MARNUZA-342220 format. One record per residue: residue in one letter; x, y, z of N, C-alpha, C, O in turn. Coordinates in steps of 0.02 Angstrom, whole numbers, plus 50000, padded with zeros to 5 digits. Layout:
aXYZXYZXYZXYZ/...
REM end
This chain:
m493495158750581493635150550601493795152650656494125157450674/s493405146850694493585145350775494075144850789494575143950754/h494015145350868494725144450901495015135350907495555132750921/s494265132350886494655127450911494815122950830495135117750830/a494515125950767494705124450697495285128650694495565125950646/e495655133250709496095135950710496795132450743497365132750719/q496575128750810497225125250847497075117450783497575114450762/r496605115950769496695108950729497135110150651497505106050622/s496935117350628497385121050565497995119750584498315115650552/a498245122650631498955121850658499305115850685499905114950678/f498905111750716499185103150709499155100750635499525096150618/i498735103750590498935099050541499525102350495499725099050447/v499795108250509500385111050470500775107950509501235105150478/d500785107250573501305103950602501555098250589502165097550584/v501115092950583501095087350562501485084750498501965080950489/l501025088950455501315087950386502105092250366502485091450318/t502155096450417502985099850408503315094150440503785092350404/e503255090850488503655086650519503955079950463504495077450447/e503195079150445503355074050401503815074550323504345071850304/f503345079050293503635080750222504065085450220504305085950164/g504365091250277504555096450265505245097150230505415102350202/a505655091350235506315090350212506225091250147506475095850116/s505705085250111505635082050046505385090150020505745093749985/m504745092050043504485098350018504955105250005504755109949970/a505545105350034505955110950022506495107649958506845111049921/l506455100349959507015099449911506435099149836506735100649784/d505935098149829505475097349771504815100549799504385096949824/p504745107949795504135111249816503435108549775502865107149795/a503855108449691503365109349645502935100849636502385099849612/a503325096749659502985088149673502605090449721502025088749709/f502635093649771502145093149843501445098649822500905098649852/r501635103149763501065106949741500685102849720500105104449734/r500735096549682500645093649635500205087049680499665085349658/k500465083849739500265080849771499695083549821499225080049839/f499805090649842499265092449898498675094749839498145095049869/r498605096049781498215097349718497725091349716497115091649715/k498125085649716497755080349713497555077649782497075073849779/m497755078549832497365079349912496815083849928496445082749975/a496735089249887496365093149892495545091249846494985093549852/a495815086949807495175084549770494555081949815494015084249797/s494535079149849494085075449902494385073049969494965072649987/p493735071350006493865068950081494425063450071494925063450107/f494345058850022494545053150023495255053649988495735050050002/a495235058449943495975058849935496415061849976497025060849981/f496035066250009496585068950069496615063550105497105060750080/y496395059650152496315052650175496945049450154497385048550196/r497005047550088497495042450067498065045450070498575042050078/g498095053250064498715055550055499095058150130499665060250137/s498565057150180498925059750255499105053950287499165055850345/a499215048850287499185041650335499635046350405499435046050463/t500165049950388500535053950445500095056950506500235056050566/l499535060950480499125063450517498505059250558498245060850611/f498345053050513498005047750554498555045950605498575050450646/y498855042950613499395039750642499715045250718499885043550775/a499685051650688499735056450734499115056450789499165057750849/d498605054950757498035056450804497925050450838497625051350891/q498075044550827498085038350864498385040350947498105039451001/r498995043150934499305044950995498985046951062499255046651118/g498345049251047497865050751121497175046651106496635048251130/d497275041451067496745036451071496825030051095497035025551059/f496665029151161496875023451202496195019651200496295013751211/a495675020651192495325016051185495185008451151494705004751162/d495745007251109495925000651080496334996051125496444990151112/e496514998851171496964996351207496804988551240497134983451253/a496154990551243495684985251277495764977351236495744971951265/f495874978451156496244973951126496944972451096497114969551045/l497314975651149498034975851129498334973251183498184975551238/d498814968151178499324965851226499934966151183499984969051129/g500594961151228501204962051194501134959451145501564962151110/r500824954751106500674952751047500394954750996500694954550942/t499654957651001499284961050968499534967650960499294970850913/s499944970250996500314977350969500674974950937501034979950927/r500994969550898501654968050892501514962550835501774956950839/v500974964950765500864961750709501004964850654500714970250649/w501364963250608501714965450531500934967750506500504963850487/i500884975550514500234977750473500604980750413501214981450406/h499964982750359500254986250314500284992950318500614995450272/g500004997450364500215003150369499725008850340499625013750375/d499405008450278499165012550238498475009750219498235010750163/l498175006150267497595001150222496915006150234496675009150282/h496765005350168496255010250153495975006950080496285003250041/a495385009250076494835004850024495145003049957495004997849928/e495655008549926495835009149869496685006249857497075007649812/n496735002449909497354998149912497294990949904497574986649936/f496864990149853496724984749842496884981849768496724986549733/g497074977349732497004974249650497294969649657497414966849711/t497464967949600497724961249556498534961449559498874966549558/y498744955149563499484954349549499474948049539499134944249574/m499824946249492500364938949470500654936649511501154939949525/n500524929849554500834928249614501654924449589501844924649531/g501974921749634502584917449602502584911949583503034908149562/s501734911049596501454904049569501154903349488500854898849459/g501374909549470501044912249395500244911749396499964909749345/q499874913449454499104913749473499024920349491499374923049533/l498434923849452497954929549472497724929049529497304924849544/v497994933749575497644935549644497414941249660497784945849643/f496824943049691496694948849706496794949949782496534945749819/n497184955649812497294956749871497434962849894497134967249863/v497704964449928497994969549965498664973249915499004968749890/n498824978049903499484980549874499474986249909499054988449948/d500294989549878500604995249904500734995049967500414998050010/f501234991649976501624989550054502174995950065502664994850101/d502135000350043502545006150049502625008650121503175010950136/e502145008350167501945010150229502125003950285502095005350345/a502294997850267502214992450316502544991550364503144992450355/y502344989950419502754990550474502534984550547502054980950534/v502734983850589502574981050642502284986650698502524991750721/g501654983250709501314988150751500574984050783500424978150783/p500264989150805499544985650819499044984350779498864989050744/f498704978450772498274975750721497754980050704497414980650653/t497744983250761496964987450782497034994450721496544996950693/w497704996550712497775001650670497745001250604497785006150566/d497644994050584497644992250494496884995150498496625000250474/l496644989750537495734989550526495474996050562494874995050571/k495635001450583495405006850605495595012150528495165015650502/r496215011750506496285015750451495705012450391495485016050346/f495535006250397495285005050328494475006750360494145010950328/a494195003950416493685006850430493405016150405492915018150374/g493945019550435493835025050426493685027350349493305031950337/s494045023550295494135025050231493365022850212493025026950181/v493095016750229492265014250230491765020850233491305021750193/a491955025050284491315030150304491475034950264491025038950249/l492135035650236492165040450184491875038350122491595042650089/l491875033650105491645029450051491145029350039490955030549981/g490635027550098490035028250090489775034650104489185035550091/y490095039350128489665046350139489775049150052489355052250020/a490415047150028490295049749961489915047449893489915049449835/k489575041549932489055039049887488205039549931487765035249930/a488205044549958487565045849994487345040350042486755040350058/l487695036150063487335029650095487205031350170487635034450202/s486655029250198486555032750284487055030850325487515027650301/d487035032050369487425031650442487335022550449487785018650462/r486695020850437486525013150461487085009650411487565006250427/s486885011550349487145007550288487975006450309488265001150320/i488195012150309488995013550337489425008050401489995005750398/s488835007350460488845003950495488814997650484489194994050517/d488354994550436488324988250421488864986650391489194981950414/l489124990250328489774989350304490394988650342490884985150329/v490304992050385491074991350435491024985450477491494981550480/a490494984650507490134979550556490354971750504490654967350533/g490204970850441490094967550381490764964150381490844958150387/f491294969350372492024968450353492294966550416492774962650415/a492054969050476492564965050539492424959650538492884955650545/g491854957450531491384951750546491814945750502492044941150536/s491904945550440492114942550389492914941150395493194935750382/y493274948150421494034946750448493934942450516494324937750518/l493574942850564493684937050599493374930350597493474925850637/t493014930450547492774923550536493314919850494493464914150512/e493634922850436494244921150417494954919050472495284913850471/l495024924450513495494923250552495524917050588495994913050588/r494924916550622494654909850668494784904350625495104899650649/a494604904150567494754897350526495454896350524495714891450550/i495834901550489496554900450496496944896850559497384892550559/a496634900150609496874900050688496814891550694497264887650711/a496254890250676495874881450690496094878350650495744873650631/g496934879650610497074874950553496844875950478497104872150437/g496394880650455496334882050404495924879050356495804882250305/d495614871750365495114868850340494504872450316494124870250273/d494434878150347493744882650332493934887550305493514891450282/a494674889050301494584896150254494744897650202495234895350174/i494294902450175494254903150104494994905450065495094904850004/g495404907650106496114908450066496174914050021495724918250015/s496774914249985496724918349930496054920149874495694916349842/i496074925749879495484927649805495724927049741496094931249715/t495474920949709495734919049637495284919149588494704920349604/l495384918249539494734916149469494324909549490493784908249465/e494684904549546494514899749554494004899549596493624894749597/n493924906549653493324905349714493014912249704492434912949724/a493304917549675492894924449664492314925049629492134921249584/d491994930249651491294931649604491104937649599491494941549626/g490564940449569490534947049567490984951149538491274950149485/v491064957049583491494962449562492194959949562492524961149512/l492504956149616493144955949622493314949949561493874948449542/r492754947249540492894941649485492994945449423493414942749388/r492704951749393492604955449349493484958649346493884958949299/v493524960349410494354963749408494764957249385495074957049331/l494734952349430495344948649408495154944349320495564940949289/q494514945749300494614944349219494874948849182495294947449139/q494644955449195495064961049149495604960549157495894959249104/a496034961049215496824958949231496924952049188497494951749166/r496594947249173496874941249134496944943849069497344941049032/l496544949849043496534951348967497174957348951497254959848896/n497514958649001497994962149001498534957248974498564951148984/t499074962448926499674958348906500384962748921500404968648938/r500814959348912501534962648909501544967648852501724973548857/v501324964448799501374967348733500924974248745501184978848714/d500364976148780500124983048787500604987148825500924991748802/l500624984848892501124987048925501704989748890501784995848887/l502124985648863502654988848814502344993348763502794997348752/a501914994848730501694996648683501545005448718501615010448682/e501375005748779501045011548818501655014648835501655020748830/q502315011248860502865014648890503415013948846503895016948870/t503585010648779504115011348748503755013848669503185014448646/t504415014648645504575015048580504885012048530505445014548532/i504875007748480505455005448436505685009048382505355012048340/d506495008248390506875014548352507525009148306507935006048339/n507535008848254508145005148212508024997648258508514995948290/y507544993948262507334987248271507594987348345507914982448365/e507484992448384507574991148458507114994648505506724999148489/r507174992548557506504995648592506914999348639507454997348660/r506545006648661506795012348698506165014148729505635012248703/f506185018248792505705020548829505555025648786505945028648749/s504735027048796504495033948775504745039748818504805038648878/l504875044848798504885052048845504205055648837503785055248793/g504235059248893503635063848894503205063048949503235057648978/d502835067048968502295066849031502515062949099502245057849121/g503165067049133503355063349178503975059649166504325058149214/v504185057949099504615051849097505185057849066505015062549031/f505795056649084506375060349068507035054549049507105048849072/e507385057849006508085054748988508565055349060508465059749102/v509085050449064509525053249110510245054249074510295054049013/d510875055549122511345055849093511725049049093511505044049122/r512355049049057512745043549075512925042449135512945036349144/r513145046549204513185046149251512725041849309512865037949355/t512085044749281511595042549317511485034749319511435030749365/r511475033949238511275027649198511685022949249511415018849286/e512445024249247513075019549283512735018149345512595012249351/k512555021949395512325021949463511835017149466511875011949499/v511075019749412510615016149430510935009549401510725005249439/s511335006349352511385000849325511784996649367511734990549361/a512184999349412512574996949477512054994949517511864989149523/a511874998849538511224997249589510774992749574510504989449620/f510614991749512510234984349477510724978849499510544973949532/a511274979949482511604972949496511644970949572511804965349590/e511504975049606511464974749674510844971049693510804966249731/y510334974349657509724970749664509464963349647508994960249671/l509944961549595509894953949595510204950849623510044945049614/g510704951549665510764945249734510414947149789510674945649843/t509724951049793509304950849843508514946349819507984946249850/l508674943249756508034940849733508284932549771508834929949782/p507624930549782507484923149795507924918049764507984919249704/v508214913349782508654907849755508304904249716508534901849664/a507614903149737507084898649723506864901749666506794897249624/t506684907749640506454910649592507134910749537506944912749482/a507584909649538508084910949484507814905849429507694909149379/p507674898849418507624896449373506734900049309506574899249250/l506474903449361505854905149325505824913449307505374916849283/r506544915149332506564923349309506674924649233507204922949206/p506174927749197506254928449125506584935349120506314938949079/v507144938249154507524943849161508214942549166508444939549215/s508644944849113509274945249090509594952649134509324957549160/a510174950849127510504957249181510574963949109510804969449122/h510344962249040510604965548995510084973349026509504972249042/i510284978449029509854985549039509904986748973510454986548946/k509254988448933509304991048869509085000348872509175003948822/d508845002648929508695009048931508425010849005508075006649035/v508595017149035508385018849106508105026749088508425031249061/v507465026949109507355034349112507105035349194507045031249240/l507005041049192506835045149266506105047949253505915051549207/r505715044949312505005046449320505035051449367505485051849408/k504515055849360504185061049427503385060549432503035057549392/g503265062649465502335062849485502225056249488501835054649444/v502395051849519502125042849526501775046449592502095049349635/g501075045649593500675043649652500785047249707501355048849723/i500275048749740500095053549783500755052949845501145057349863/g500705047149863501235045949905501885045349918502155044249972/s502245046849833502715047649828503115051449801503645050349771/a502685058549821503135064949797503635067949813503765068749873/g504025070249765504715070949791505215067949784505775070549782/l505045060149777505525055149773505625051749705505165050249667/p506375050749695506475048549634506395041249628506525036849668/s506095041049557505905033349524506125032149465505915035949420/y506575027149447506895025449389506595019849352506435015749394/n506445017749293506115012649250506575009749209506665013049158/l506865005249214507225001449179507174995449125507024989849146/l507264996149077507034992049014507504985949007508114986848999/l507274980649009507774974449029507524969748954506964969348928/e508294965948931508044960648875507634956148918507764955548978/g507154953148890506774947148900507044941048889507604940648863/h506734936148905507054929248915507324925948838507614920548834/t507114931148771507364928548700507404936748692507194941548724/q507804935648628507924943348592507314945748557507324951248529/a506724941748556506164945248531505754949948565505534948848621/l505604956348526505584961348586504884962448627504784967048667/e504364956948608503794957948629503834954548717503394954348760/n504784951348719504684949248786505204952648831505554949948874/d505174959848811505544963748849505254964248922504714961548933/v505564967448974505334967649040505434974749067505874978449046/v505114975949103505044985649135504954984349209504444982449238/i505734986449242505814986449316505704994149334505744998449289/y505524996049409505565001249425506044999149484506234993849510/m506135005849493506915007949561506545013149585506525018849560/k506155010749649506145019549697506435020149757506625015649795/q506475027749764506745026249820506105026349886505625030149887/a506285021249937505695020349984505935026250044506445029750048/q505375025650085505295030950140505155027450197504935021750197/v505355032450272505175031250320504475029550325504145033250289/p504045024350364503305023150367503035028850420503315031050470/a502405030450393502135036050450502215031250509502615032950552/v501965026850515501855023150569502475021650611502465021650673/a502975020550577503455021750625503835025550666504285024150705/r503535031450648503675037750703503275036350762503325040650806/h502945032250772502375032150830502425024250857502015021850896/i502955020850831503235013250859503875012850896504395012550865/v503865012750964504605013450993504855005050990504415001951020/d505065003150980505334995850966506124995350919506244996050859/d506494993850970507184993850927507254986450896507624985450848/t507034983650912507064977150887506804977050813507114973650772/v506254980550794505844979850728506404986050699506544985350640/r506644990250723506834996950691507554992350669507674991450610/g507834990750703508434986750696508534981250651509094978850639/y507864978850620507944972050593507934973750500508014969150459/f507834980350483507994981550422508564985650398508584991650409/q508974982850370509514987450312509404994850319509684998850357/h508924995750274508705000950250507845002650237507434998550257/q507665007650210506805008250184506675004250132506095002250124/g507145002550089506964997450041506984990950052506534987450029/h507364988850080507454983550129506734983450156506304980650122/r506584986250215505974985950246505354984850207504924981550238/t505184986750144504744988050103504804982650057504274981350030/a505244979350040505244973650007505184966950062504964961550043/e505344967850111505394961050155504474962150182504054957650184/s504394967750196503594967950222503054964350180502664959950200/q503094967150115502824964250048502854956850042502314953750042/r503504953250038503584947750041503244943850096503094937950084/a503064947050170503004943950229502184944450225501854939850249/l501934948650201501234950350196500854947650147500254946650152/q501194946450096500884942050040501194934750031501764932850020/a500484930950041500784924750029501214919949984501534914849999/h501094923749915501514921549872501794928049841501384929249797/a502244932549840502544937949813502744939249754502974934549722/d502734943849730503094943549651503774940249660504094939449712/p503884939049618504504935749611505174939849593505784939549601/w504774943249568505524950349550505604953849608506084957549597/l505394954749665505144960149717505984959749742506244954449758/g506304965949743507004964949786507144972749817506704976949829/f507764973449825507934980549860508734980949846509134976549828/t508814987049859509474988949852509514994449863508984997549874/e510304998749866510305006249863510575010349830511125008349811/l510405017149808510695020249760510835027049794510405029549830/d511445030349783511625036849822511405037049913511245041549952/g511485029649918511495030550008510845028650017510715027150075/a510305028249970509535027249994509305022249976509415020649918/g508895018050018508675012449992508215012049962507775016149977/q508065007549911507685007349844507245000749854507414995549883/l506755001949828506204996149830506324994349731506394998849690/v506324986849712506414985449638505884981149628505624977249668/a505774981949579505044975649563504844976349485504944981849460/e504634972449453504294973549399503584975649387503104973749420/v503584981149319503154985749298502744980049295502984976049255/s502234978049320501714972649303501154974049254500854979349260/p500944968949196500624971549149499914968449177499394969349145/y499894964949235499334958649252498984963149330498654960149373/a499154971349332498924973049390498304976849354498284980449304/a497824974849398497064980349387496854981749453496854977449497/d496654988549463496394990549525495514988649525495094987349482/l495534989049592494674988149606494574994849582495064998649581/d493894997049560493725002749548492965005049577492475003649543/w492885008549642492525009749678491875012749645491305010549656/a492005017249611491475018849566490735014349519490185016049498/d491115008549519490855003549482490424998349552490244992549540/v490355000449600490054997249676489585003049698489815008249723/n488925002049690488705008149736488165007549780487965012149816/e487855000149775487284997449806487564992949873488014988849873/p487124995249928487454993449983487584986649991488064984350022/e487004982249952487164974949941487824972449914488184968049937/e487924976949845488584975449811489184975249843489684971649842/l488934981649879489794984949923489714979649993490214980150028/a489334975950013489414971550072489874966350058490354964250090/g489584964249995489864957649969490774959649945491214955449953/v490904966149919491534965949918491924967549993492334963750020/l491704973750017491964970450092492184965350133492664964650170/a491624961550117491754955550147492284950950138492534947550184/d492514950850055492954947350034493564951250054494084948250068/l493524959150057494164962950076494414959550158494994957750170/g493774959050216494024956650260494454950050272494924948750309/r494044946050219494514939050207495104941350194495414941350247/a495484943850142496014946950113496484948750188496954945750213/v496124954250206496654958650264496624952250316497094953550354/a496394947250334496354942950375497064937950364497514937250406/r497054935450311497454932050276498254935150271498764931850273/m498194943950261498754946350273499124947050334499734946850337/h498694947850388498934948750433498954941850476498924942250537/s499004935250442499064928450483499654926050458499984922850499/v499984926750384500394926150348501164926750389501604922650403/a501064934450399501854935250425502034932650497502014937050539/d502154927750515502194926850591502574919550616502684917450559/d502774915650648502964910650652503004905050617503394900350626/e502464905650564502474900250501502894901950449503104897750409/s503054908250447503334911050403504114911950394504444910850445/s504554914050325505294913350347505494918150356506064919950340/h504964922050389505394931250434505314927450516504984922450529/d505674931450559505814926750609505584935450657505614935350719/l505414941150626505364946050664504574946350708504454949950757/v504154942350678503664940650742503554933950728503474931550672/d503554930450793503974924550804503284921150852503434917350898/y502704922250841502034917850859501644918550814501794921250761/s501044916150829500444915150787500014920850794499664921150844/t499974927150733499694930750738498944931450747498674936050778/e498584925450710497964924950707497734922050766497154922950784/e498284917250813497854915650857497914921550921497404923750947/a498464923250937498424931250972497814935250961497544938051009/i497564935850893497004941850891496424939050905495974942050934/v496384931550878495764928350898495684928550986495144929251015/a496174927951010496014926651095495784933751115495224934451138/t496224939351105496144944851123495294947951105494934950351149/v495144947351054494514949351023493954943551050493394945551066/d494074938751052493614934451065493434935551152493144930751178/a493564940151188493264942251257492944945351243492534946251288/d492804949751178492244953751180492264956551109492494962051092/e491954951651068491844951851003491464958450965491624961650915/s490844958951013490354965050996490644969551017490504974150978/g491084972251068491224978651088491814977651034492044982951013/f492064972251011492574976450966492294979150906492444984650884/v491834974550874491514978650810491214984550822491224988750777/a490884985950882490634991250902490944997850899490745003550887/y491624994650919492355001150926492395003850846492285009650827/l492594997350800492654998950749492185004650710492345010150687/v491505000850712491015005450682490975011850713490805016050672/d491065013950766490925019550807491605024750780491585030950782/f492205020850756492795023450743492725028250689492885034150681/a492325021850639492485023950563492005031150552492055035150505/h491475031650615490995036150581491285043850635491095049550621/a491595042850675492025048950718492515050950663492445056450636/y493065046350643493475049650603493285049950539493635053950509/g492715046450493492565049150449492425055950443492595058950392/a492145058750488491815065550503492395070350503492455075450469/r492895066950556493685071850557493905070850499494175075950479/a493915066850465494405068350389493825071250355494085073450303/r493275072550353493025077850298493085084350334493185089050295/q493065085650383493135092650429494055095150416494285100550395/d494375089350437495045091050398495265092950317495745096350299/h494925090750289494965091050206494975099050205495435102950192/q494205100150228494155107250204494595112250241494755117450212/l494865110850316495445115450331496165114650296496635118650293/f496095108950275496655107650227496685112050157497215114350135/v496165112750130495975115350064496155123450095496585126550063/d495955125550132495975131850158496655133950182496815139850176/l497025129850206497705131350215498105132150143498335137650128/f498175127150103498515128050051498345133250009498785136949986/r497595134349991497475137949954497775146749987498025151249954/n497685146750031497915152650072498685154750073498915160350084/g499015148650059499775149050069500035147550140500605149350152/r499695144650186499935142950241500345135750243500495134250301/l500495132150204500785127350208501505128250179501665128350119/p502075129150258502615132350222503045128650164503165122650161/g503275133650117503775131150079503305128450019503605124949979/i502655129350006502325127849947501895133349914501605132149861/
REM end
């Protein structure tokens, strides 16, 4: 291994240990599973290593031309990559295709969201054997649609596309929404539960475990506190009673949640019919990777705990968030609580391969990201960001739009190449036992 590769390997170990060291010590088996998933491909590694991405941003000052006191303080997703998009049922009962998974959301430079997404496009394009020119065109197309939508919103919204729904989606995203529409609560319940003696209970096995009486009592008490965090406006619509039928512990939930406890609660629905039962999840939230590199006491002090941060961020960044989204505390740790929705469907990139089709999807995603960045500002119910983010971003980018797009394109190629190299270094570190405690 070259000296530079050895230095980079040591840096990767230091960053991962700083971020996950305490959790790895508590549950090394969970992190072995996480790291094996990350080892599968450069994209999987990129998904699971947001902490490394942000550590690298500390030495990159090239985007400062597009950052000022306002554009450095935008409510961002925090882990914006190509696989963090899918469908959900919004508070108005409408199926929407949008950004999802807000576990890493925080307030910071808007460019960090766009750079992280651009890097993921480069990795996606490389995995599909697209040329560098095609990848450049895809990133530029995404950036162009982002700016077009943001300008339309800043101008009053008359020309903005708005949320991606069945009414305006076409192609791949329309198919994803149509598939989500076919999903049913009955199918979700059949997948996760069983009926015994005329009552529904969770099925055990495959990472789902029974809890003891004391744990159930603690989870139930935390659930009661959660109910008080739900918006009052959703109360008449909420098909959930406070009656908990069953509680189970879940392990191995996603690349980003390794070692974190998560509980599923089975609730009585709005009638005694078993088909109306509702599944709620309660998972421990964690400090977002981006927060380690943002020095802003106002932002840090705005949140009660990480569960509150995650819930409030999702409410801020989604125009009509899930009405069952809330937060609580369990054993002193902040928890995110929401419904396990039967209407969630993810975009499967395996079905999107040709440059023309990819370009259409990425243009739609650019509009979705613009809408996300624009909703959490002075016109929202949150006062953390008290100015128009779309106007601030448009003003700074308009000074050099071509330079901004070129910067994102160059970054995508450079960081995509770095992530592919880092993936190989990570695999060698992991398989040779050089990650402490694993």
